[in-house]
C-alpha positions as CSV (number, residue, x, y, z in Angstrom):
1,M,-7.0,-14.4,-6.9
2,A,-8.3,-11.8,-4.3
3,V,-10.9,-8.8,-5.9
4,Y,-9.3,-5.1,-5.5
5,G,-11.5,-2.7,-3.8
6,N,-10.0,0.5,-4.2
7,S,-10.7,2.1,-1.1
8,A,-8.6,5.3,-2.1
9,A,-11.0,5.9,-5.4
10,R,-14.1,5.4,-3.1
11,Q,-12.7,8.0,-0.7
12,A,-12.0,10.3,-3.9
13,R,-15.7,10.0,-4.9
14,A,-16.8,10.7,-1.4
15,I,-15.1,13.7,-0.8
16,R,-16.6,15.3,-4.1
17,A,-19.9,14.2,-3.4
18,G,-19.4,15.6,0.1
19,A,-18.8,18.9,-1.5
20,R,-21.7,19.1,-3.9
21,K,-24.5,17.8,-1.1
22,G,-27.6,19.7,-2.4
23,W,-28.9,21.3,-5.5
24,R,-27.4,24.7,-4.7
25,R,-24.0,23.0,-3.9
26,R,-24.2,21.4,-7.0
27,V,-25.2,24.4,-9.2
28,T,-22.7,26.7,-7.7
29,A,-19.8,23.8,-8.3
30,W,-20.7,23.6,-11.8
31,A,-20.8,27.3,-12.5
32,G,-17.4,27.5,-10.7
33,R,-18.6,29.6,-7.6
34,N,-18.1,26.9,-5.0
35,P,-14.5,27.2,-3.1
36,E,-15.4,24.3,-1.0
37,A,-15.9,21.9,-4.1
38,A,-13.0,23.4,-5.8
39,A,-11.0,22.7,-2.6
40,A,-12.6,19.5,-2.4
41,D,-11.5,18.8,-5.9
42,V,-8.0,19.3,-5.1
43,V,-7.7,16.8,-2.5
44,A,-9.8,14.3,-4.3
45,A,-7.5,14.4,-7.1
46,R,-4.5,13.7,-5.0
47,W,-6.7,10.5,-3.6
48,E,-7.3,9.6,-7.2
49,L,-3.5,9.6,-7.9
50,G,-3.2,7.3,-5.3
51,A,-5.7,4.8,-6.5
52,R,-4.3,4.5,-9.7
53,A,-1.3,3.8,-8.3
54,E,-2.5,1.1,-6.4
55,K,-4.4,-0.5,-9.2
56,A,-1.1,-0.1,-11.2
57,T,0.7,-2.5,-8.2
58,V,-2.1,-4.8,-8.0
59,R,-1.7,-5.2,-12.0
60,L,2.1,-5.6,-11.8
61,V,2.1,-8.2,-8.6
62,R,-0.5,-10.5,-10.5
63,P,2.2,-12.4,-12.3
64,L,2.9,-13.6,-8.4
65,W,-0.6,-15.6,-8.4
66,W,0.8,-17.7,-11.3
67,R,3.8,-18.9,-9.2
68,G,1.9,-19.7,-6.0
69,W,1.8,-16.4,-4.0
70,R,-1.5,-15.5,-2.4
71,L,-2.7,-11.9,-2.9
72,R,-5.0,-10.0,-1.1
73,H,-5.6,-6.3,-1.3
74,D,-7.2,-3.3,0.6
75,R,-7.5,-4.9,3.8
76,R,-8.0,-3.4,7.5
77,L,-6.9,-5.1,10.9
78,A,-10.0,-5.4,13.3
79,G,-9.9,-2.4,15.8
80,R,-7.7,0.0,13.7
81,R,-8.5,2.7,11.3
82,F,-5.4,2.0,8.8
83,N,-5.8,0.0,5.8
84,V,-3.5,-2.2,4.0
85,D,-2.8,-1.7,0.4
86,H,-1.5,-5.0,-0.6
87,V,-0.9,-8.4,1.5
88,L,1.1,-10.7,-0.3
89,I,1.6,-14.5,1.2
90,S,4.6,-16.4,-0.3
91,R,4.3,-19.8,-1.7
92,C,6.5,-21.3,0.9
93,G,4.1,-19.9,3.5
94,T,6.8,-18.4,5.5
95,A,6.6,-14.8,4.4
96,V,4.1,-12.1,4.7
97,V,4.6,-9.0,2.6
98,V,3.2,-5.9,3.9
99,A,3.2,-3.7,1.2
100,D,1.9,0.4,0.9
101,T,1.9,1.9,-2.7
102,K,3.3,5.4,-3.0
103,R,2.7,7.8,-5.7
104,W,5.6,10.2,-4.9
105,H,6.8,13.1,-7.4
106,A,8.2,12.0,-10.6
107,G,10.8,14.8,-10.6
108,R,12.4,14.0,-7.3
109,A,14.4,10.8,-6.5
110,T,13.9,8.8,-3.5
111,A,16.8,7.7,-1.3
112,V,18.0,7.3,2.2
113,V,19.8,10.6,3.4
114,G,21.4,10.6,7.1
115,G,19.4,7.4,7.8
116,R,15.8,9.0,7.0
117,L,13.9,8.3,4.0
118,C,13.4,11.5,1.3
119,C,11.8,12.1,-1.7
120,G,13.8,14.6,-2.8
121,T,14.2,17.8,-0.1
122,E,11.1,16.3,1.5
123,D,11.2,14.2,4.5
124,R,9.0,10.9,4.0
125,H,10.5,8.8,6.9
126,E,7.0,8.6,9.0
127,E,5.9,6.7,5.9
128,A,8.8,4.2,6.5
129,E,7.8,4.2,10.5
130,K,4.0,3.6,9.4
131,A,4.7,0.9,7.2
132,A,7.2,-1.0,9.8
133,R,4.6,-0.2,12.7
134,Y,1.7,-1.8,11.0
135,A,3.6,-4.6,9.9
136,A,4.3,-5.3,13.5
137,L,0.7,-4.9,14.4
138,I,-0.2,-7.3,12.0
139,G,2.6,-9.7,12.9
140,R,1.3,-9.7,16.7
141,A,-2.4,-10.4,15.3
142,L,-1.2,-13.4,13.2
143,G,0.5,-14.9,15.8
144,M,2.2,-17.5,13.9
145,P,5.7,-18.2,14.9
146,G,8.2,-18.9,11.8
147,V,6.2,-16.6,9.7
148,A,7.8,-13.4,8.9
149,V,5.9,-10.2,8.2
150,W,8.0,-7.8,6.1
151,P,7.0,-4.1,5.5
152,L,7.5,-3.0,2.2
153,L,7.0,0.4,0.3
154,I,6.3,0.5,-3.5
155,V,7.2,3.8,-5.1
156,H,5.2,5.1,-8.3
157,G,6.7,8.0,-10.0
158,S,9.7,8.9,-8.1
159,Q,13.1,7.3,-8.9
160,V,14.1,5.2,-6.2
161,R,17.8,5.4,-5.9
162,D,19.2,2.0,-7.4
163,G,15.9,0.6,-7.5
164,H,15.6,-0.4,-4.3
165,V,16.8,0.8,-0.8
166,Q,16.5,-0.3,2.9
167,V,16.1,2.2,5.6
168,W,15.9,1.6,9.3
169,T,12.9,2.5,12.0
170,V,12.1,2.2,15.4
171,H,10.2,-1.1,14.4
172,G,12.7,-2.6,12.0
173,M,13.8,-2.4,8.5
174,V,11.6,-1.6,5.8
175,Q,12.3,-2.3,2.0
176,V,11.5,0.7,-0.4
177,V,11.3,-0.6,-4.0
178,A,10.6,1.2,-7.3
179,A,7.1,0.0,-9.1
180,D,9.0,-1.5,-11.7
181,R,11.2,-3.5,-9.4
182,V,8.9,-5.1,-7.4
183,L,8.6,-8.3,-8.8
184,G,12.3,-8.8,-8.9
185,V,12.6,-7.8,-5.1
186,L,9.7,-10.2,-4.2
187,R,11.1,-13.1,-6.3
188,G,14.1,-13.0,-3.8
189,A,11.6,-14.0,-1.2
190,P,12.1,-17.4,0.4
191,Q,11.8,-20.2,-2.2
192,G,10.2,-23.5,-2.4
193,W,6.8,-24.2,-2.1
194,S,4.4,-25.5,0.3
195,W,0.6,-25.5,-0.6
196,R,-0.6,-26.9,2.6
197,R,1.2,-24.1,4.8
198,S,0.6,-21.2,2.6
199,R,-3.1,-22.0,2.6
200,R,-3.0,-22.0,6.4
201,V,-1.3,-18.5,6.6
202,A,-3.9,-17.2,4.0
203,A,-6.7,-18.6,6.0
204,R,-5.0,-16.7,9.1
205,V,-4.7,-13.5,7.5
206,D,-8.3,-13.6,6.1
207,E,-9.5,-14.2,9.9
208,V,-7.2,-11.3,10.8
209,L,-7.3,-8.6,8.1
210,T,-10.7,-8.0,6.6
211,P,-11.8,-6.1,3.3
212,Y,-11.5,-2.4,3.9
213,R,-14.9,-0.7,3.9
């Protein structure tokens, strides 16, 4: 089973440390007189919320490993700056799920409104566009005919309407699922079991997507 690196947590630590570099900044931050550190703490707190959500997703999808899925977390595509939170290879080796964890406002519902993904009154369609674009880039990099690459947004906090919605982007369909429904949705992936094919796909994924640093 893949080890989770949690780059979001590392980023939060780096943000806090950067605002406290040097003894003077550390002392003024401790005394509450370092506005740069205070602003950095706000940004770091958002990263930490995302990090906890990603760790929760890792726990949620772990049972898939016992069902023959191959799991990868916190990966990057060579030559690209974005990271991929989770890559899940189906046990039949015909599907690669590229999943991104989101921690959205718990008091606002996630739904598709007028063809756009929204969390309450906030337009979040760009998140779906990015997920679809990343999946398309990864699919081309894998270069494996017959292997479908599915973009998936896993939402924590916000209630997803009906637990699972679909939204179209310029790069294709994106599945958006509530965190507590993710196993049910993934179990609906192509059935069957091909250890040899899934191993071959996983090996190619490991060539194309390396641990994020």
